[in-house]
N, C-alpha and C positions, 0 to 999 in steps of 0.2 A: 219806887214803880215809873217807866215812861211810857209815855204814850203818842202816836202816829196813825195819820191815816193814810191810805192807799184809795185814791176815789180815780173816776173817770166814765165813760160811757162804755156799755155795753162792747165785749172782743176787742177792746183796748189793750189786755196784757194785767188786768188787775190781779188775777187770782194767781199769776203765774208768777207775778214780781212779790207778791206777799208769801207764796209756797219757799220761794228763793229767798227771800229774807228771814223767813222763820228757820229754814235750815241753815243759814250761816249764822244767826244770832243763837241758835242751839249749840252749833259747830263751837262759837267763841265762849260757851260756857252758861249763856243765860238761859232763865225762864223764860216760856214765851205764852202768850194767851192771845186768844182772838176774838172780833166780833165782826160778824157779816151781817151787814142791813139788806135787808129783802124788799124790793120794791115793789112787789106785787100785791094789789089789793087784796086779792084774794089767798093770800098764803097763809097757812096754817100747818105747823109741823103735826098738829094732831089730827087723825082724820075722824068723819063721823062714823060713831058707831061702838069706838073704842071702847075699853073700860075706862081710859080718862077722860075721854070724851062726856062720857056719861056721868062721872063726877064732876068735871064743869057746870055739864046742864043743869045738873041736880042742886049747883048753887056752891059748890066749892072755890073759894077765892083765891086758891095756890092750890097746884095739882103737879106731883111729881110721879111720873115714872122711872122704877128704879129695876134696869137690868141686870143681869149678869156683869157686863162690861162695861156698862155706862149708866148715867143718872141723869134725867131730863126733869128739868122744872121749868114748868107754863106759869108766867104770869098773865094773868088776862086783861093785861093792857101794854101799851110799849113803854117800856121804862127810860127814863132821860139817863143820859149820857153817867152822870155823876153818881146815881143812882144803883147803876149796871157794875162801874166798877167795884164798889163793895164787893162783890162777888169774887173778885180777880188779887192774888199773891203773885203772880209772875213780877221777873223784872221787866218785861215789856207787853204792852197790850198793844195788839194791829187792828185797826179799823177797816175794814173793807166797807166803800161806799157810804159812807157816813158826813152826812150833810150838815145836821141841826146841832153842830157843835164845834166851835173854833177850835183847832188843833194844829199843831202842824202837818203836812200834807205832800204826798208824790202825789203828782197828777199823771194817770196813764192816759195814753190817748194813740189816734190812727191818724193823725192829722194835725196841719198848723191850725186850722180853723177852727178842730175841737179844741185844741188848748187855749185859744183867744175866746173859745165860748166858756170855757171853766176855770180859768186860772184866776185865782185872787190873793187876799195878801199873806194866808198860811200856807202858799208852795214851796216848798225849799229845794224840789227835782222834779224833772219830767225823766219817764219812764214808759215802758210798754212799747206798742209795736214803732209808733214812732220815733224811737230809740236807734231803731237800722238806719234811719236817714238824715238823722241830725244829732250834732254832739252838746247842742247848746240852743236855749233860747233866750233871747236876750241875755241879762246876767244868771241864767238858772242852768244847771248842767243839765244834760241830757244823758241817762245811763240804761245802759240795757241789762236787764237783770240777769239774762243769760250768759252774757259776754263779761261782765265787770260787778258780779254780785259782793265783791270785797269793797270796792269802792260805793257803791249804793247803800252799803250795810254802815260803813263807814260815816256817811252824810245821815243815814236814821239815827246812830248813836249818838253825833252833834247835835242834831235839830229835833230829837223827840221832848215831848214837853214833861217834866215831873209831876208826879202826880201822886198826890199825898192821902 
């Protein structure tokens, strides 16, 4: 399995970039999983008063909701990335917004100032809204996932971290 992350500020093009990467990786014959980090303090997928909420409040340590077309497993804590990856068997896992684990990254941005505030040693490419205006940032390529998804996917294949 290979992993990498797409990160940046809100409205910078992260989700669009990931959608395009997933489509291209699948087109190339890979299986793909994804992890979306949500940074809203009050976020919970389970809602007050549902049966699964009642199970959780009664003391269940792990709650699963199994529907006709999906199964959701609710852990009552934030899992570290290595623990989370134990559930994945896909060829690639793409993380969106994950910042608490070092892995290769595509930085999506709307401006040069945002790049400067978010860039780190893990970044191998720039994408998102800013890639409409620049083709590189220092020695990093800036690639628009809407116009050159093949090039961006080539870089992701080359730079993704092998996870065992």
